[in-house]
Residue frames as a rotation matrix with the C-alpha (Angstrom) as fourth column:
UNK 1
0.314 0.091 0.945 187.83
-0.751 0.632 0.189 84.99
-0.580 -0.769 0.267 186.83
UNK 2
-0.689 -0.624 -0.368 189.77
-0.724 0.569 0.390 81.93
-0.034 0.535 -0.844 185.76
UNK 3
0.139 0.703 -0.697 188.01
-0.640 0.601 0.478 78.84
0.756 0.380 0.534 184.51
UNK 4
-0.200 -0.160 -0.967 187.24
0.374 0.899 -0.226 76.14
0.906 -0.407 -0.120 187.09
UNK 5
-0.909 -0.073 -0.410 186.41
0.413 -0.283 -0.866 78.65
-0.053 -0.956 0.287 189.88
UNK 6
0.025 0.979 0.202 182.82
0.839 -0.131 0.528 79.38
0.544 0.157 -0.825 190.69
UNK 7
-0.026 0.035 0.999 181.73
-0.191 -0.981 0.030 82.72
0.981 -0.190 0.032 192.16
UNK 8
0.915 0.383 0.127 180.98
-0.216 0.199 0.956 80.95
0.341 -0.902 0.265 195.48
UNK 9
0.551 -0.782 -0.291 184.47
0.831 0.545 0.111 79.44
0.072 -0.303 0.950 195.66
UNK 10
-0.231 -0.654 0.721 185.97
0.548 -0.700 -0.459 82.88
0.804 0.289 0.519 194.86
UNK 11
0.380 0.455 0.805 183.89
-0.397 -0.706 0.586 84.56
0.835 -0.543 -0.088 197.59
UNK 12
0.980 -0.007 -0.197 184.98
0.167 0.562 0.810 81.99
0.105 -0.827 0.552 200.11
UNK 13
0.217 -0.975 0.040 188.57
0.919 0.190 -0.345 82.50
0.329 0.112 0.938 199.18
UNK 14
-0.355 -0.323 0.877 188.25
0.203 -0.943 -0.265 86.24
0.913 0.085 0.400 199.78
UNK 15
-0.894 -0.013 -0.448 186.60
0.447 0.051 -0.893 85.71
0.035 -0.999 -0.039 203.15
UNK 16
-0.659 0.744 0.107 183.20
-0.683 -0.652 0.329 86.98
0.315 0.144 0.938 202.06
UNK 17
-0.582 0.525 0.621 180.29
-0.274 0.592 -0.758 85.33
-0.766 -0.611 -0.200 204.01
UNK 18
-0.690 0.359 -0.629 178.33
-0.616 0.165 0.770 83.15
0.381 0.919 0.107 201.64
UNK 19
-0.070 0.732 0.678 174.96
-0.726 0.429 -0.538 81.44
-0.684 -0.530 0.501 202.29
UNK 20
-0.882 -0.271 -0.386 175.15
-0.460 0.675 0.577 77.99
0.104 0.687 -0.720 200.71
UNK 21
0.051 0.984 -0.170 171.88
-0.927 0.110 0.360 76.38
0.373 0.139 0.918 199.78
UNK 22
-0.225 -0.085 0.971 170.97
-0.667 0.740 -0.090 73.25
-0.710 -0.667 -0.223 201.71
UNK 23
-0.983 -0.128 -0.129 170.80
-0.182 0.689 0.701 70.02
-0.001 0.713 -0.701 199.78
UNK 24
-0.223 0.963 -0.151 167.33
-0.818 -0.100 0.567 69.13
0.531 0.250 0.810 198.55
UNK 25
-0.541 0.139 0.830 165.44
-0.610 0.615 -0.500 66.85
-0.579 -0.777 -0.248 200.99
UNK 26
-0.954 0.233 -0.188 164.03
0.035 0.711 0.702 63.67
0.297 0.664 -0.686 199.43
UNK 27
-0.240 0.947 0.213 160.22
-0.833 -0.314 0.456 63.62
0.499 -0.068 0.864 199.26
UNK 28
-0.755 0.047 0.654 158.65
-0.464 0.667 -0.583 61.39
-0.464 -0.743 -0.482 201.90
UNK 29
-0.841 0.444 -0.309 156.60
-0.075 0.470 0.879 58.75
0.536 0.763 -0.362 200.14
UNK 30
-0.201 0.855 0.479 152.88
-0.973 -0.230 0.003 58.66
0.113 -0.465 0.878 200.98
UNK 31
-0.965 -0.078 -0.252 151.71
-0.050 0.992 -0.116 55.51
0.259 -0.099 -0.961 202.64
UNK 32
-0.467 0.863 -0.191 148.15
0.677 0.210 -0.705 56.58
-0.569 -0.459 -0.683 203.58
UNK 33
-0.572 0.397 0.718 145.30
0.538 -0.480 0.693 58.31
0.619 0.783 0.061 201.81
UNK 34
-0.353 0.475 -0.806 143.65
0.706 -0.430 -0.562 61.34
-0.614 -0.768 -0.184 203.35
UNK 35
-0.555 0.258 0.791 141.23
0.520 -0.634 0.572 63.80
0.649 0.729 0.218 201.72
UNK 36
-0.964 0.246 -0.106 139.37
-0.082 -0.648 -0.757 66.74
-0.255 -0.721 0.645 203.29
UNK 37
-0.636 0.762 0.123 135.93
0.708 0.513 0.485 65.23
0.307 0.396 -0.866 203.00
UNK 38
-0.045 0.653 -0.756 134.29
0.799 -0.431 -0.419 67.84
-0.599 -0.623 -0.503 205.22
UNK 39
-0.501 -0.214 -0.839 135.42
-0.163 -0.928 0.334 70.66
-0.850 0.304 0.431 202.94
UNK 40
-0.977 0.215 0.015 133.95
0.075 0.272 0.959 68.83
0.202 0.938 -0.281 199.94
UNK 41
-0.269 0.929 -0.256 130.62
0.957 0.288 0.042 68.51
0.113 -0.234 -0.966 201.75
UNK 42
-0.035 0.231 -0.972 130.68
0.486 -0.846 -0.219 72.19
-0.873 -0.480 -0.083 202.74
UNK 43
-0.851 -0.308 -0.426 131.53
-0.195 -0.567 0.800 73.31
-0.488 0.764 0.422 199.20
UNK 44
-0.768 0.632 0.103 128.55
0.460 0.434 0.775 71.42
0.445 0.643 -0.624 197.83
UNK 45
-0.020 0.777 -0.629 126.34
0.964 -0.151 -0.217 72.92
-0.264 -0.611 -0.747 200.52
UNK 46
-0.412 -0.185 -0.892 127.51
0.122 -0.982 0.148 76.45
-0.903 -0.048 0.427 199.63
UNK 47
-0.997 0.051 -0.053 126.58
-0.055 -0.040 0.998 75.72
0.049 0.998 0.043 196.00
UNK 48
-0.386 0.912 -0.140 123.09
0.822 0.409 0.396 74.55
0.418 0.038 -0.907 197.08
UNK 49
-0.092 0.362 -0.928 122.67
0.751 -0.586 -0.303 77.54
-0.653 -0.725 -0.218 199.40
UNK 50
-0.808 -0.248 -0.535 123.46
-0.125 -0.814 0.567 79.93
-0.576 0.525 0.626 196.52
UNK 51
-0.868 0.496 -0.005 120.85
0.178 0.321 0.930 78.12
0.463 0.807 -0.367 194.41
UNK 52
-0.175 0.824 -0.539 118.18
0.975 0.222 0.023 78.19
0.138 -0.522 -0.842 197.15
UNK 53
-0.297 0.013 -0.955 118.79
0.432 -0.890 -0.147 81.94
-0.851 -0.456 0.259 197.84
UNK 54
-0.969 -0.028 -0.246 118.40
-0.203 -0.482 0.853 82.67
-0.143 0.876 0.461 194.15
UNK 55
-0.564 0.819 -0.103 115.04
0.590 0.487 0.644 80.84
0.578 0.302 -0.758 194.25
UNK 56
-0.069 0.518 -0.853 114.01
0.911 -0.316 -0.266 82.95
-0.407 -0.795 -0.450 197.21
UNK 57
-0.661 -0.226 -0.715 114.89
-0.018 -0.948 0.317 86.09
-0.750 0.222 0.623 195.20
UNK 58
-0.943 0.330 0.036 112.84
0.073 0.100 0.992 84.83
0.324 0.939 -0.118 192.23
UNK 59
-0.321 0.877 -0.357 109.78
0.936 0.352 0.023 84.50
0.146 -0.327 -0.934 194.45
UNK 60
-0.181 0.180 -0.967 109.88
0.502 -0.829 -0.248 88.23
-0.846 -0.530 0.060 195.15
UNK 61
-0.939 -0.227 -0.258 109.72
-0.099 -0.541 0.835 89.05
-0.330 0.810 0.485 191.48
UNK 62
-0.015 0.958 -0.287 106.46
-0.892 -0.143 -0.429 89.46
-0.452 0.249 0.856 189.53
UNK 63
0.332 0.216 0.918 105.14
-0.113 0.975 -0.189 86.12
-0.937 -0.041 0.348 188.35
UNK 64
0.992 0.106 0.075 105.85
0.059 0.141 -0.988 86.83
-0.116 0.984 0.134 184.67
UNK 65
0.463 -0.887 0.004 109.55
-0.754 -0.396 -0.524 87.48
0.466 0.240 -0.852 185.48
UNK 66
0.305 -0.336 0.891 110.07
-0.743 0.501 0.443 84.45
-0.595 -0.798 -0.097 187.65
UNK 67
-0.470 -0.504 -0.725 112.18
-0.796 0.597 0.102 81.48
0.381 0.625 -0.681 186.44
UNK 68
0.471 0.643 -0.604 110.71
-0.355 0.765 0.538 78.04
0.808 -0.039 0.589 186.75
UNK 69
0.188 -0.382 0.905 111.37
-0.978 0.007 0.207 76.76
-0.085 -0.924 -0.372 190.29
UNK 70
0.018 -0.291 -0.956 113.31
-0.418 0.867 -0.272 73.52
0.908 0.405 -0.106 190.46
UNK 71
0.892 0.356 0.278 112.77
-0.394 0.312 0.865 71.12
0.221 -0.881 0.419 193.26
UNK 72
-0.072 -0.972 0.222 115.77
-0.965 0.012 -0.262 70.11
0.252 -0.233 -0.939 195.28
UNK 73
0.882 0.273 -0.384 116.53
-0.207 0.957 0.206 66.41
0.424 -0.102 0.900 195.39
UNK 74
0.449 -0.732 0.513 119.11
-0.862 -0.202 0.466 65.81
-0.237 -0.651 -0.721 198.10
UNK 75
0.575 -0.238 0.783 119.67
0.087 0.969 0.231 62.21
-0.814 -0.065 0.578 197.03
UNK 76
0.825 -0.280 0.490 120.92
0.511 0.000 -0.860 63.39
0.241 0.960 0.143 193.66
UNK 77
0.647 -0.616 0.450 123.19
-0.582 -0.780 -0.230 65.91
0.492 -0.113 -0.863 195.34
UNK 78
0.500 -0.477 0.723 124.61
-0.572 0.446 0.689 63.15
-0.651 -0.757 -0.049 197.60
UNK 79
0.738 -0.261 0.623 125.47
0.563 0.746 -0.355 61.15
-0.373 0.612 0.697 194.44
UNK 80
0.739 -0.484 0.468 127.39
0.049 -0.655 -0.754 64.22
0.672 0.581 -0.460 193.21
UNK 81
0.579 -0.533 0.617 129.22
-0.814 -0.333 0.477 64.37
-0.048 -0.778 -0.626 196.55
UNK 82
0.666 -0.270 0.695 130.17
0.040 0.944 0.328 60.72
-0.745 -0.191 0.640 196.19
UNK 83
0.782 -0.341 0.522 131.59
0.598 0.172 -0.783 61.40
0.177 0.924 0.339 192.75
UNK 84
0.659 -0.542 0.522 133.65
-0.430 -0.841 -0.329 64.35
0.617 -0.008 -0.787 194.02
UNK 85
0.526 -0.467 0.711 135.02
-0.712 0.217 0.668 62.38
-0.466 -0.857 -0.218 196.93
UNK 86
0.741 -0.229 0.631 135.87
0.375 0.921 -0.106 59.44
-0.557 0.315 0.769 194.62
UNK 87
0.785 -0.438 0.439 137.73
0.295 -0.360 -0.885 61.79
0.545 0.824 -0.153 192.26
UNK 88
0.505 -0.601 0.619 139.74
-0.767 -0.641 0.003 63.33
0.395 -0.477 -0.785 195.11
UNK 89
0.608 -0.230 0.760 140.41
-0.408 0.731 0.547 59.83
-0.681 -0.643 0.351 196.55
UNK 90
0.814 -0.295 0.501 141.69
0.548 0.678 -0.491 58.44
-0.195 0.673 0.713 193.27
UNK 91
0.685 -0.588 0.431 143.97
-0.148 -0.691 -0.707 61.47
0.714 0.420 -0.560 192.84
UNK 92
0.395 -0.535 0.747 145.48
-0.916 -0.164 0.367 60.80
-0.074 -0.829 -0.554 196.25
UNK 93
0.757 -0.044 0.652 145.74
-0.054 0.990 0.129 57.09
-0.651 -0.132 0.747 195.56
UNK 94
0.889 -0.415 0.193 147.88
0.286 0.175 -0.942 57.79
0.357 0.893 0.274 192.52
UNK 95
0.365 -0.775 0.516 150.48
-0.579 -0.623 -0.526 59.43
0.729 -0.107 -0.676 194.79
UNK 96
0.678 -0.031 0.734 150.67
-0.653 0.432 0.622 56.58
-0.337 -0.901 0.273 197.27
UNK 97
-0.058 -0.824 -0.563 153.85
-0.943 0.231 -0.240 54.56
0.328 0.517 -0.790 196.96
UNK 98
-0.852 -0.258 0.456 152.77
-0.431 0.840 -0.330 51.47
-0.298 -0.478 -0.826 198.87
UNK 99
-0.605 0.666 -0.436 150.30
-0.086 0.490 0.867 48.80
0.792 0.562 -0.239 198.02
UNK 100
-0.658 0.521 0.543 147.13
-0.708 -0.184 -0.682 49.12
-0.255 -0.833 0.491 200.11
UNK 101
-0.858 0.381 0.344 144.74
0.400 0.916 -0.016 46.14
-0.321 0.124 -0.939 200.29
UNK 102
-0.726 0.612 0.313 141.57
0.159 -0.294 0.942 46.53
0.669 0.734 0.116 198.25
UNK 103
0.165 0.800 -0.577 139.31
0.829 0.204 0.520 46.01
0.534 -0.565 -0.629 201.29
UNK 104
-0.222 -0.319 -0.921 141.15
0.829 -0.558 -0.006 48.77
-0.513 -0.766 0.389 203.15
UNK 105
-0.985 -0.150 0.081 140.77
0.168 -0.772 0.613 51.14
-0.030 0.618 0.786 200.17
UNK 106
-0.366 0.925 0.105 137.04
0.383 0.046 0.923 50.44
0.848 0.378 -0.371 199.92
UNK 107
0.208 0.423 -0.882 136.57
0.972 0.014 0.236 50.99
0.113 -0.906 -0.408 203.64
UNK 108
-0.560 -0.518 -0.647 138.49
0.599 -0.792 0.115 54.31
-0.572 -0.323 0.754 203.54
UNK 109
-0.923 0.253 0.291 136.57
0.118 -0.533 0.838 55.56
0.367 0.808 0.461 200.49
UNK 110
-0.020 0.971 -0.239 133.23
0.633 0.198 0.748 54.68
0.774 -0.136 -0.619 202.12
UNK 111
0.006 -0.030 -1.000 134.33
0.959 -0.282 0.014 56.58
-0.283 -0.959 0.027 205.33
UNK 112
-0.870 -0.408 -0.276 135.24
0.303 -0.885 0.353 59.72
-0.388 0.223 0.894 203.36
UNK 113
-0.674 0.691 0.263 131.97
0.203 -0.169 0.965 59.62
0.711 0.703 -0.027 201.49
UNK 114
0.164 0.775 -0.611 130.01
0.852 0.201 0.484 59.32
0.498 -0.600 -0.627 204.68
UNK 115
-0.299 -0.417 -0.858 131.93
0.800 -0.600 0.013 62.18
-0.520 -0.682 0.513 206.28
UNK 116
-0.997 -0.080 0.022 131.28
0.077 -0.788 0.610 64.50
-0.032 0.610 0.792 203.34
UNK 117
-0.381 0.924 0.012 127.62
0.405 0.155 0.901 63.49
0.831 0.348 -0.433 203.15
UNK 118
0.164 0.466 -0.869 126.98
0.978 0.039 0.206 64.12
0.130 -0.884 -0.450 206.87
UNK 119
-0.633 -0.469 -0.616 128.72
0.547 -0.834 0.072 67.47
-0.547 -0.291 0.785 206.79
UNK 120
-0.919 0.340 0.199 126.54
-0.002 -0.510 0.860 68.55
0.394 0.790 0.469 203.86
UNK 121
-0.128 0.956 -0.265 123.30
0.503 0.293 0.813 67.23
0.855 -0.029 -0.519 205.43
UNK 122
-0.178 -0.002 -0.984 124.01
0.966 -0.191 -0.175 68.83
-0.187 -0.982 0.036 208.81
UNK 123
-0.901 -0.225 -0.371 124.28
0.169 -0.970 0.177 72.25
-0.400 0.097 0.911 207.18
UNK 124
-0.700 0.711 0.075 121.13
-0.014 -0.119 0.993 71.74
0.714 0.694 0.094 205.15
UNK 125
0.039 0.747 -0.664 119.11
0.804 0.371 0.464 70.68
0.593 -0.552 -0.586 208.22
UNK 126
-0.412 -0.265 -0.872 120.49
0.837 -0.489 -0.246 73.60
-0.361 -0.831 0.423 210.21
UNK 127
-0.801 -0.070 -0.594 119.54
-0.033 -0.986 0.161 76.38
-0.597 0.149 0.788 207.79
UNK 128
-0.696 0.553 -0.459 116.77
-0.626 -0.152 0.765 75.02
0.353 0.819 0.452 205.55
UNK 129
-0.543 0.534 0.648 113.78
-0.531 0.379 -0.758 73.74
-0.651 -0.755 0.078 207.57
UNK 130
0.409 0.820 -0.400 111.83
-0.825 0.145 -0.546 72.87
-0.390 0.553 0.736 204.45
UNK 131
0.229 -0.399 -0.888 114.45
-0.683 0.584 -0.438 70.26
0.694 0.707 -0.139 203.52
UNK 132
-0.394 -0.441 0.807 114.81
-0.913 0.289 -0.288 68.62
-0.106 -0.850 -0.516 206.96
UNK 133
0.549 0.666 0.505 112.39
-0.599 0.735 -0.317 65.82
-0.582 -0.128 0.803 206.13
UNK 134
0.847 -0.312 -0.430 114.64
-0.258 0.466 -0.846 64.75
0.464 0.828 0.314 203.27
UNK 135
-0.112 -0.959 0.259 117.70
-0.770 -0.081 -0.633 65.05
0.628 -0.271 -0.729 205.45
UNK 136
-0.206 0.066 0.976 116.24
-0.888 0.407 -0.215 62.87
-0.412 -0.911 -0.026 208.19
UNK 137
0.871 0.478 0.112 115.11
-0.372 0.792 -0.484 60.25
-0.320 0.381 0.868 205.66
UNK 138
0.663 -0.672 -0.330 118.63
-0.192 0.274 -0.942 60.07
0.723 0.688 0.053 204.17
UNK 139
-0.529 -0.831 -0.172 120.43
0.039 0.179 -0.983 60.25
0.848 -0.526 -0.062 207.52
UNK 140
0.475 0.843 -0.254 118.14
0.265 0.138 0.954 59.17
0.839 -0.520 -0.158 210.39
UNK 141
0.048 -0.543 -0.838 120.95
0.981 0.185 -0.064 59.66
0.190 -0.819 0.542 212.88
UNK 142
-0.878 -0.340 0.336 120.69
0.333 -0.939 -0.080 63.42
0.343 0.041 0.939 212.30
UNK 143
0.007 0.968 0.249 117.00
0.141 -0.248 0.959 63.50
0.990 0.028 -0.138 213.23
UNK 144
-0.518 -0.124 0.846 116.19
-0.735 -0.442 -0.515 64.96
0.438 -0.889 0.137 216.65
UNK 145
-0.970 0.197 -0.142 114.87
0.241 0.855 -0.459 62.51
0.031 -0.480 -0.877 219.26
UNK 146
-0.319 0.928 0.192 111.10
0.420 -0.044 0.906 62.16
0.850 0.370 -0.376 219.33
UNK 147
-0.422 0.268 0.866 108.95
-0.710 -0.692 -0.131 64.16
0.565 -0.670 0.482 221.76
UNK 148
-0.951 0.094 0.294 107.53
-0.177 0.614 -0.769 62.45
-0.253 -0.784 -0.567 224.84
UNK 149
-0.588 0.789 -0.179 104.29
0.107 0.295 0.950 60.58
0.802 0.539 -0.258 224.27
UNK 150
0.151 0.748 0.647 101.17
-0.675 -0.400 0.620 60.79
0.722 -0.530 0.444 226.38
UNK 151
0.863 0.168 -0.477 101.82
0.163 0.801 0.576 57.48
0.479 -0.574 0.664 228.15
UNK 152
-0.133 -0.970 -0.203 105.46
0.748 0.037 -0.663 58.48
0.651 -0.240 0.720 228.88
UNK 153
-0.515 -0.026 0.857 104.34
-0.267 -0.945 -0.189 61.80
0.815 -0.326 0.479 230.35
UNK 154
0.561 0.805 0.192 101.74
-0.505 0.149 0.850 60.02
0.656 -0.574 0.490 232.49
UNK 155
0.661 -0.367 -0.654 104.32
0.573 0.810 0.125 57.62
0.484 -0.458 0.746 233.83
UNK 156
-0.437 -0.862 0.256 106.75
0.505 -0.470 -0.724 60.43
0.744 -0.187 0.641 234.58
UNK 157
-0.142 0.473 0.870 104.12
-0.598 -0.741 0.305 62.22
0.788 -0.477 0.388 236.61
UNK 158
0.867 0.404 -0.291 103.52
-0.070 0.677 0.733 59.01
0.493 -0.616 0.615 238.61
UNK 159
0.165 -0.898 -0.408 107.23
0.823 0.354 -0.445 58.77
0.544 -0.262 0.797 239.30
UNK 160
-0.496 -0.332 0.802 107.28
-0.063 -0.908 -0.415 62.40
0.866 -0.257 0.430 240.41
UNK 161
0.467 0.736 0.490 104.49
-0.629 -0.113 0.769 61.63
0.621 -0.668 0.410 242.94
UNK 162
0.766 -0.254 -0.590 106.52
0.459 0.859 0.226 58.66
0.450 -0.444 0.775 244.21
UNK 163
-0.305 -0.951 0.057 109.57
0.672 -0.256 -0.695 60.85
0.675 -0.174 0.717 244.71
UNK 164
-0.188 0.316 0.930 107.53
-0.453 -0.868 0.204 63.56
0.872 -0.383 0.306 246.45
UNK 165
0.846 0.532 0.019 106.27
-0.289 0.428 0.856 60.96
0.447 -0.730 0.516 248.96
UNK 166
0.474 -0.754 -0.454 109.79
0.739 0.622 -0.260 59.56
0.479 -0.212 0.852 249.43
UNK 167
-0.421 -0.617 0.665 111.16
0.203 -0.778 -0.594 63.05
0.884 -0.115 0.453 250.13
UNK 168
0.246 0.602 0.760 108.45
-0.686 -0.446 0.575 63.60
0.685 -0.662 0.303 252.80
UNK 169
0.922 0.074 -0.379 109.27
0.154 0.829 0.537 60.20
0.354 -0.554 0.753 254.35
UNK 170
0.009 -0.991 -0.135 112.97
0.776 0.092 -0.624 61.10
0.630 -0.099 0.770 254.45
UNK 171
-0.313 -0.107 0.944 112.17
-0.273 -0.942 -0.197 64.43
0.910 -0.319 0.266 256.11
UNK 172
0.710 0.604 0.362 110.20
-0.562 0.177 0.808 62.57
0.424 -0.777 0.465 258.78
UNK 173
0.731 -0.510 -0.454 113.04
0.563 0.826 -0.020 60.01
0.385 -0.241 0.891 259.13
UNK 174
-0.260 -0.881 0.396 115.57
0.418 -0.472 -0.776 62.81
0.870 -0.036 0.491 259.55
UNK 175
0.079 0.386 0.919 113.43
-0.681 -0.653 0.333 64.38
0.728 -0.652 0.212 262.27
UNK 176
0.946 0.318 -0.063 113.24
-0.196 0.714 0.672 61.02
0.259 -0.624 0.737 264.02
UNK 177
0.358 -0.897 -0.258 117.05
0.743 0.441 -0.503 60.52
0.566 -0.012 0.825 263.74
UNK 178
-0.322 -0.468 0.823 117.70
-0.061 -0.857 -0.511 64.06
0.945 -0.215 0.248 265.06
UNK 179
0.484 0.587 0.649 115.39
-0.717 -0.160 0.679 63.44
0.502 -0.794 0.343 268.03
UNK 180
0.923 -0.152 -0.353 117.11
0.259 0.924 0.280 60.13
0.283 -0.350 0.893 268.74
UNK 181
-0.041 -0.992 0.122 120.55
0.625 -0.121 -0.771 61.77
0.780 0.045 0.625 268.64
UNK 182
-0.125 0.067 0.990 119.26
-0.538 -0.843 -0.011 64.48
0.834 -0.534 0.141 270.99
UNK 183
0.862 0.482 0.158 118.10
-0.400 0.454 0.796 61.74
0.312 -0.749 0.584 273.41
UNK 184
0.586 -0.728 -0.357 121.56
0.704 0.675 -0.221 60.05
0.402 -0.122 0.908 273.29
UNK 185
-0.314 -0.740 0.594 123.29
0.273 -0.670 -0.691 63.39
0.909 -0.055 0.412 273.87
UNK 186
0.261 0.465 0.846 120.98
-0.711 -0.500 0.495 64.17
0.653 -0.730 0.200 276.82
UNK 187
0.966 0.082 -0.245 121.73
0.070 0.829 0.555 60.72
0.248 -0.554 0.795 278.28
UNK 188
0.126 -0.988 -0.088 125.44
0.739 0.153 -0.656 61.40
0.662 0.017 0.749 277.92
UNK 189
-0.315 -0.247 0.916 125.08
-0.268 -0.903 -0.335 64.71
0.910 -0.351 0.219 279.78
UNK 190
0.631 0.584 0.511 123.06
-0.667 0.071 0.742 63.07
0.397 -0.808 0.434 282.55
UNK 191
0.763 -0.456 -0.458 125.63
0.499 0.866 -0.031 60.28
0.411 -0.205 0.888 282.80
UNK 192
-0.222 -0.911 0.348 128.38
0.426 -0.411 -0.806 62.84
0.877 -0.030 0.479 283.23
UNK 193
-0.073 0.261 0.963 126.40
-0.707 -0.694 0.135 64.64
0.704 -0.670 0.235 285.94
UNK 194
0.878 0.476 -0.057 125.64
-0.313 0.660 0.682 61.31
0.362 -0.581 0.729 287.70
UNK 195
0.519 -0.756 -0.399 129.33
0.658 0.651 -0.379 60.34
0.546 -0.065 0.835 287.81
UNK 196
0.035 -0.539 0.842 130.43
-0.227 -0.825 -0.518 63.57
0.973 -0.173 -0.151 289.37
UNK 197
0.119 -0.071 0.990 131.82
-0.974 -0.201 0.102 63.06
0.192 -0.977 -0.093 292.93
UNK 198
0.898 0.175 0.404 132.21
-0.271 0.943 0.194 59.27
-0.347 -0.284 0.894 292.42
UNK 199
0.003 -0.935 0.354 135.17
-0.089 0.352 0.932 57.05
-0.996 -0.034 -0.082 291.69
UNK 200
-0.028 0.077 0.997 133.89
0.889 0.457 -0.010 56.86
-0.456 0.886 -0.082 288.07
UNK 201
0.675 0.322 -0.663 133.95
0.094 -0.930 -0.356 60.61
-0.731 0.179 -0.658 287.52
UNK 202
0.083 -0.618 -0.782 135.36
-0.830 -0.478 0.289 61.49
-0.552 0.625 -0.552 284.10
UNK 203
-0.857 -0.424 0.292 134.95
-0.245 0.835 0.492 57.89
-0.453 0.350 -0.820 282.96
UNK 204
0.095 0.988 -0.123 131.64
-0.545 -0.051 -0.837 58.24
-0.833 0.147 0.534 281.23
UNK 205
-0.565 -0.243 0.788 130.82
0.336 0.805 0.489 55.64
-0.753 0.541 -0.373 278.59
UNK 206
0.313 0.807 0.502 128.30
0.852 -0.005 -0.523 57.73
-0.419 0.591 -0.689 276.65
UNK 207
0.171 -0.243 -0.955 130.32
0.051 -0.966 0.255 60.89
-0.984 -0.092 -0.153 276.03
UNK 208
-0.716 -0.541 -0.441 131.57
-0.406 -0.192 0.894 59.96
-0.568 0.819 -0.083 272.53
UNK 209
-0.507 0.526 0.683 128.44
0.578 0.795 -0.184 58.12
-0.639 0.302 -0.707 271.53
UNK 210
0.494 0.792 -0.359 126.49
0.188 -0.500 -0.845 60.98
-0.849 0.350 -0.396 269.90
UNK 211
0.195 -0.489 -0.850 129.32
-0.836 -0.536 0.117 61.91
-0.514 0.688 -0.513 267.56
UNK 212
-0.813 -0.480 0.329 130.03
-0.269 0.812 0.519 58.22
-0.516 0.333 -0.789 266.78
UNK 213
-0.129 0.849 0.512 126.35
0.606 0.477 -0.637 57.67
-0.785 0.228 -0.576 265.88
UNK 214
0.592 0.363 -0.720 126.30
-0.253 -0.764 -0.594 60.75
-0.765 0.533 -0.360 263.69
UNK 215
-0.300 -0.839 -0.454 129.42
-0.840 0.006 0.543 59.54
-0.453 0.544 -0.706 261.90
UNK 216
-0.768 0.030 0.640 127.96
0.131 0.985 0.111 56.08
-0.627 0.169 -0.760 261.42
UNK 217
0.328 0.941 0.085 124.79
0.411 -0.061 -0.910 57.51
-0.851 0.333 -0.407 259.92
UNK 218
0.429 -0.276 -0.860 126.88
-0.705 -0.697 -0.128 59.66
-0.564 0.662 -0.494 257.57
UNK 219
-0.676 -0.735 0.052 128.89
-0.579 0.574 0.579 56.55
-0.456 0.362 -0.814 256.54
UNK 220
-0.281 0.669 0.688 125.62
0.400 0.733 -0.550 54.75
-0.872 0.121 -0.474 255.84
UNK 221
0.733 0.535 -0.421 124.74
-0.082 -0.544 -0.835 57.38
-0.676 0.646 -0.355 253.22
UNK 222
0.012 -0.830 -0.558 128.23
-0.915 -0.234 0.328 57.14
-0.403 0.506 -0.762 251.77
UNK 223
-0.707 -0.200 0.678 127.82
-0.064 0.973 0.220 53.37
-0.704 0.112 -0.701 251.45
UNK 224
0.316 0.899 0.302 124.57
0.391 0.167 -0.905 53.88
-0.864 0.404 -0.299 249.61
UNK 225
0.641 -0.124 -0.757 126.28
-0.606 -0.687 -0.401 56.20
-0.470 0.716 -0.516 247.17
UNK 226
-0.461 -0.888 -0.001 129.03
-0.755 0.391 0.526 53.62
-0.467 0.243 -0.850 246.63
UNK 227
-0.404 0.423 0.811 126.46
0.292 0.900 -0.324 50.92
-0.867 0.105 -0.487 245.95
UNK 228
0.683 0.675 -0.278 124.82
0.008 -0.388 -0.922 53.18
-0.730 0.627 -0.271 243.28
UNK 229
0.336 -0.641 -0.690 128.22
-0.912 -0.404 -0.069 53.48
-0.234 0.653 -0.720 241.60
UNK 230
0.601 0.000 -0.799 128.51
-0.464 0.814 -0.349 49.68
0.651 0.581 0.489 241.50
UNK 231
-0.554 -0.830 0.068 130.67
-0.510 0.275 -0.815 49.01
0.657 -0.486 -0.576 244.56
UNK 232
0.491 0.702 -0.516 129.60
0.029 0.579 0.815 46.28
0.871 -0.415 0.264 246.95
UNK 233
-0.707 -0.644 0.292 130.25
-0.246 -0.163 -0.955 46.72
0.663 -0.747 -0.043 250.63
UNK 234
-0.259 0.613 -0.746 128.57
0.790 0.579 0.202 45.12
0.556 -0.537 -0.634 253.62
UNK 235
-0.104 0.302 0.947 126.41
-0.323 -0.911 0.255 47.58
0.941 -0.280 0.193 255.45
UNK 236
-0.760 -0.294 -0.580 127.00
0.417 0.465 -0.781 47.29
0.499 -0.835 -0.231 259.15
UNK 237
0.457 0.887 -0.064 124.14
0.611 -0.261 0.748 47.84
0.646 -0.381 -0.661 261.62
UNK 238
0.400 -0.233 0.887 124.58
-0.407 -0.912 -0.056 50.70
0.821 -0.338 -0.459 264.04
UNK 239
0.927 0.018 0.374 125.15
-0.355 0.361 0.862 48.28
-0.120 -0.932 0.341 266.89
UNK 240
0.596 -0.764 0.249 128.32
0.775 0.628 0.073 47.06
-0.212 0.149 0.966 265.08
UNK 241
0.290 -0.460 0.839 129.40
0.557 -0.632 -0.539 50.42
0.778 0.624 0.073 263.73
UNK 242
0.189 -0.121 0.974 129.35
-0.582 -0.813 0.012 51.98
0.791 -0.569 -0.224 267.18
UNK 243
0.046 -0.262 -0.964 131.20
0.551 0.812 -0.194 50.38
0.833 -0.522 0.181 270.06
UNK 244
-0.155 -0.112 0.982 130.71
-0.667 -0.721 -0.188 51.35
0.729 -0.684 0.038 273.72
UNK 245
-0.842 -0.183 -0.507 130.99
0.215 0.748 -0.627 49.57
0.495 -0.637 -0.591 277.05
UNK 246
0.168 0.974 0.150 127.67
-0.051 -0.143 0.988 49.02
0.984 -0.174 0.025 278.75
UNK 247
-0.337 -0.191 0.922 127.16
-0.883 -0.275 -0.380 49.52
0.326 -0.942 -0.076 282.49
């Protein structure tokens, strides 16, 4: 092969298919800092879990073979998590090409520390009951809500009695409404019978009234639901909601 001709050029000249490498893409500069804080928290938890399980194994050995048991101080472990997060943060910061305000950096670092801490503490509280008191002291937001007190339970029972009475009252009211609708329906049937054979036959004024009243009552319940959702709407009395010509 003569000088000045590369193997690629020679292959192209002979018609041999050649795969030419694409030009290298420029690296996109980093403008934000992100670290996997949750993974840091989980890694520290796994280390603690290994330590605690080893202590459990030691307890099963004869006393003269046991190693001295070390108490777990979660606050010290959280300090170690902070150090690991800070190290990872500074490593990322060194690769950022833009200037980030100091206040923004401090806020971001504090957020990553909190994320790693909470992930670690959640796992500890989930699997190690004996350490939960420490967890809830360090992160009160992870503590379960308190149980109901005696006064609260007493008040809830009173409310239940109030509701029981209200339901009975509603049942009575529904029976009264049903009886009233039956009376209107019976009046409509008698009106129809009375008009038979007269010039007003088929022109009854009460025929549609039972269904109109039932619809108006249904709408009253719908309006109540709307009011509970925050909507305001004037509640019409039945005499306005239902129109019919009187004799």
